[in-house]
N, C-alpha and C positions, 0 to 999 in steps of 0.2 A: 472774567469777572470785572474787568476794568470798566468803569463808568456805572457799575450797578450801585444800588443803595440797599443797605441791610439795616432792619431795626432789630436791635439785640436786646432781649428782656433778660435781666440778670436776676435770678432767683436767690433765695437765701441758702445757706449752707457753706461748709467749708471749701466745697469745689468752686465757689464764686471766684476765688483768686484766679482760676484759670481763664476766666472771661477776658481778663486783662491780656493774656497772651493771646487769646483768640482774636481780640480787637487788632492786636499788632499783626497777626497773620493776615487778616482781612485787608488791612491797610496796605500791607506789602504787596498784595495781589490787585491792588487798585480800587477796591470797593470804598464807598462812602459808608460811615457807620454812625448811626445815632443810637442813643441807648435809653432805656427805661430801667431804672434801678428800683427794686421793690424795698419796702421798709426793712425786710429781713435781709435782703441782700446788702443794704447799707451797713449791717452790723460786721460785714466781713471785707467789703471794700468800699472806698468812699467815693462820693461824686466827684471829687477833685482828681483822683487818680483815673477815674473812667474818662472824665471830660478831657484830661490832658492827653490821653491816647486817641480819643475819637476826633478832638478838635472841635467838638459840638457841645452844645448845652445838654445836660443830663436831665431828663425828665424823672421826677419822683412823685409828684402830687396830682391826684385827680382833679382836686378842687382848687388849682392855682387859677386865681381870677385873670391873671394875665394871659396864661395859656388857654383857658377855657373860654375866653371872650372870642377867641378864634376857633372854637371847637376842637381844641388841641388833641384830644384822644382820637377824633376821627382822622385829621390830617395826618397824625403820626402813624396810624395803622395802615393808611392807603398810600402814603408818599413813597414808602419802600418798595423795593422789588421782591423782597422776601423778609418774612418776620421770623426771627430765630430765638428760642427760648433756651438759654444755656447759663447756669444749670436749670433744668426744669424739675422743680421739687414736686413731691407728692401732693402738696397743696395746690400748686398751680395746675397740675394735671387734673385734680379733682374739680377745681374751679371750672376749667374749660369743658370737661366731660359733662358737667351738670349745669352749664350756662350761667354761672355766677359772674357778676360784674361789680365786685366790691372794692376794687382799687384800679389804679391806672393800668397795671399790666393786664389784669383780667378783662377790663373794659376794652382795651385796644386789641386783645386777641378775638373778641367777639365782633367787634366793628370792622375788622380788616376784611378786604376782599382779595387779599393776596395769599400766595402759598405761605404755609407755616411749617417750620421744622423745629421739633423739640429734642433736646439731648438731656435725658433724665439723669439724676444724681441723687441718690439717698441710701439709707441703710439696706443691707441685703434683705432683711425681714420686712422692711417697709415695702421694697420692690416686689417681693414675693406674695405679700398680702393679698387676699382675694379682692378686697376693695380697689386696691391699685391696678390689679390686673384686669378688672372689670372697667375701670376708667380708661386704661390703655386701649382695650378693645373698642371702647366707644369712640375714643379720639381718632383712632385709625380708621374706623368705619365711617367717620365723618371727613376722611380725606386728608387728615394731618399726617404728615412724615414724622415718625419717631424713631430715632436711632436707638440701637440696642446699647445698654450700658456696659461698660467694661467690667471685667472681673479682676479682683485682687484684693490686697489689704486695704482696709478703710481706716480713717482718722479715729473711729470709735474703737478700734482694736480688733473688729471682726473681719472676716474674710468671705468674699463672695461677690455676686453680681450686683452692681449698683453704683460702681465709680463713673464719674464723667468721662466719656471719651476724650482722648487727647485733643488739644487744640487743633493739631494738624489734621486730625481725622475729621473734626467737625468742619473745618475750613474746606476739605476736599468734598465733603457732602454738600456744603453750600454751593461750592463751585459747580458740581454736577446738577443741581437744581436750577442754577441760573444758566439755562441753556441757550444755545446758539452763539455763534461768533459775534453777532450783534450785541449780545449781552443784555438782552431785554427779557423780562419775565414773560413767560408764555402761558396762555390759559391752560387749565387743567382739563383732561379728558378722562373717560372711564372706559376701560376695555373689559369685556367680560366673556369668559368661556365657561365651560361646564364645570370648572374646578375652581376658579378664583376670579377675583376683581382686582384690577390694577388702577390706581389713580396716579396719573403721571404726567409730566410736561408734555404737551402736544408737539411731537417731533414729526411734522408733516414731512413727507418724503422718506420717512424711515419706518415702514410697516413691515414688522416681522411677526405679526399676529399669526398664531398656529405653527410657528416654526421652533425647533429645538436648537439652541445655541449653546455650545460647549466652550467654556473659556478656562484656561489655566492661568495662574497668576502667582507672583512672589518667587522666592528663592526655594531650593531644597537644601536640606541640612544632612550631610552624610557623615555618621558618627565615626570618630577616631577612637574615642574611649568615652565613658559616661559623662565627661564634661567638655570634651572638645569635638569640633566637627568641621568638615570642610563645606563652605558655603560662599555666598557672594552678597553684594551690597543691595540686591534688589529689594525694594520696599513694597511691591504689590500694588502701588497706587494706580498705574496704568492699566493693570488687568482688571482690577476691581472697578475702575472708572468704565471700562468697555463692557463688563457684566451689567453694571448699572444701566447704562445706555441701551443695551439690548433689551433688558427687562422694561425699560420705559417705552421702547418701540413695540412692545406687545409679545416679545418672545418668551418661551419657556426657557429658563437659563439654568445650567448646571455650572457651578463655578468650583473647580478644584484648586484649592489654595494651599501654598506651602505655609511654613511657620511665619505668619505675620499678625500683628495685632491691629487689624483693621475691622471696623463694623461690617457685618454682611449687608450688602444692598438690599433694599426692600423688594420683595417678589423673587429673589435668587434662591436657589437650592445650593447650599455650600457643602463641600466635603473637604475636610482638613486632612492634609497629609504632611509627611516630613521628609521622606526620601525620594529620589527619582523613581525607584521601582515601585513604591506605594502610589506615586502620582501616575505612572503608566497604568497600573491596575485599576485605579479610580477612573481614569479616562476610558479605558476599554469598557468598564462596567457602565458607563454613562452612555455608551453608543446604543442605538443609532442617534445621529445628530444631523441636521441640516448643514450646519456651519460649525467648524471647530477653529477657534482662535487661540493659538498656542503662544501666550504671552509670557509664561513663567521662564525664569532664568534657571534652568535646570543644570545642576552640577554635572560636569563632563565625567568626572572620576569619582570613585569611592574607595575606601580603605578595603584592602583585600581581606583583612581580618581585623575587625574592630576589638580592641581590648575590653575585657569584661571589667577591669578596674583601671582607675586613673594611672596613666604612664608617669612615673616620677623620675625627676632628675636624681642622677647617682653622684653628682659632684665630680665626675671625671672630665666633663666638657664635651663628651661625645653625644651627638645627636642621635636619637633613635631612628631606625630604618622604617620607612613607611611605603609598603608595597601598595600600588593602586591598580584598580580595575576600572575598565571603561563602563560607564553606565548605559542602560538602554536608550536609544535615540527615540523620543516620544513622537516628534514630528515625522521622521522618516518611517516609522512604524504605522502611523495613521496613513501615510502616503501610499502604502501597500496594503492596507487593511481590507479584508472583505466587506467591511461595513464603512468604507472610506466616506466621510462627509462629502456632500456635493460641493461645497466650497471649503478648502482647507487653507488656513492663513497661518504663517509662522512669523516669528519675531527674530530679529537679529540684532544683538547689541554688540557693536564693534567699536574698535579704537583706531583703525586705520583702513584705507581703501573701503570705505563703508559700502558704497553701491556695488563695486566689484564683487566683494565677499557675498553680498545679498543675492546677486544674480546666480552666482555659483551655488549658493545654498539652495536656492529655489529649485534649480535642476537636479541637484544631487539628492535632495530629500522628497521630491515629488509633491511639492506644494503648489497651490494655485498662485497665491500671493505671498510676498515676503515684506514685512514692515521693518524697515532698518532704521537704527539711529546710532549716533556717535555718542559713546558713553566714556570717552577719554576725559580725564580730569586734569589735565595740564592747564596752566593759567592762560585764559583767552581761547581755550578749546570751545567748540560749539557745544560739546556734550557735557561740559562741567556742571555737575550737580544733577544730571538727569536721573541717576539712581538715587532715590529718595527725595528728589526735588519736585516742584509743582508743575514744571514746563517740560515740553518735549518738541523736538523737531525731527520729523521722520521723512523717509523716502518710501514710496509704495512701488514695489517691483512686481510686475504682472508680465504676461505673455505679450502684451501690447507695449511695453516699455517701463520706464521709470517716471514717477510723478513725485516731485519734491514739495512738501508742505512746509511753511515757515513755522518758527518757534511759537507755540501757543500752549495754553493751560492743557494738562493731561485730559481733563473733562471734555475740552473742545476736540482734542485729537480723537477721543472715544467716540463722540457724537458724529464727527465727520466720517470715521471709519464705518460706523453702523449705518449711516446713511448709504455709503458706497456699497456695503454688503447688501442691504436691502434692494438696491438698484440691480445688483448682479444676480439675484436669485429669480 
């Protein structure tokens, strides 16, 4: 993302405060951010706070004589690599769907020739209203990327789908759209088969059209009792980025996801699971596949007998005994499966002797490639912050040897990997 320019349009609504955190996240990843603050948005965040974080002038008025003498709305909409609307209110979505240009934000959206990403936020009933859903369908048909809103408690006291996705999730989506290590926005292309149309960044050299790619992502949670579980720190970001990149390259993608709160990448079929056994069942149900990329950090063990009620302390100071059973090995199962994918890629999260462990894992589990990374978290370690972080440095272990890639955003790792996979098929 370093060197890219993002135009952020901030709509009205209580979720506008999250736009400040989004700006921070984008700046941390090296992006330049300019902002349009709508009149309604300014009721929740101030131009001063937005400008302090972007380090740029904040634009609010379509009829500013100074700005419009230079055709400001045209320059604003076309100088960025990506236009992002967050929060995207029902009003802004309606304006874009129906071609209205009544203020600076809606005018810029119509004038832009760059990709647009919208992150909706509104009341659950507004989101589910037929008019909003019609507008959503129109926007997506026009090639606009729209994230799915999150589900949860709302400021109005209701519960449901309509919350703005978290800033980290939006930043990850932005990173994925700003493709290529050169960090330049790419033209959109359209891929069509008999069942769907995909509008995506043009990843020349990564053609997976007509292929089925199976991806696992995130952790698994193995219950100990109704409130506790065995898990790990996996965020799912790398697996979701790989699923997104595969879909952008034209593949039919099945994403088997552990318990993570990430939006489903556009054009991807998602299956949510919790435990390792559920993940294995979902993976086998998704076969056959041309490629399987096993990114998930699957728990090695599960409780032999999960308690039906919460395990309570009795005051004696004695810890309860927890008997463990080994979980099924999903990668090894696929390595010997009658419907083994043509290319089987495993991931190895290691804390020491990373390459040696990866070489051994590839042979032991029957994988074609192992993508290994250092997830140790000691101060100064290469893997500090990998689990849950934005960047990754990996080693690709194949029959031909080991290839080490430099540290880069997880979206870039995903795109490079998908390009390598497309070349190998």
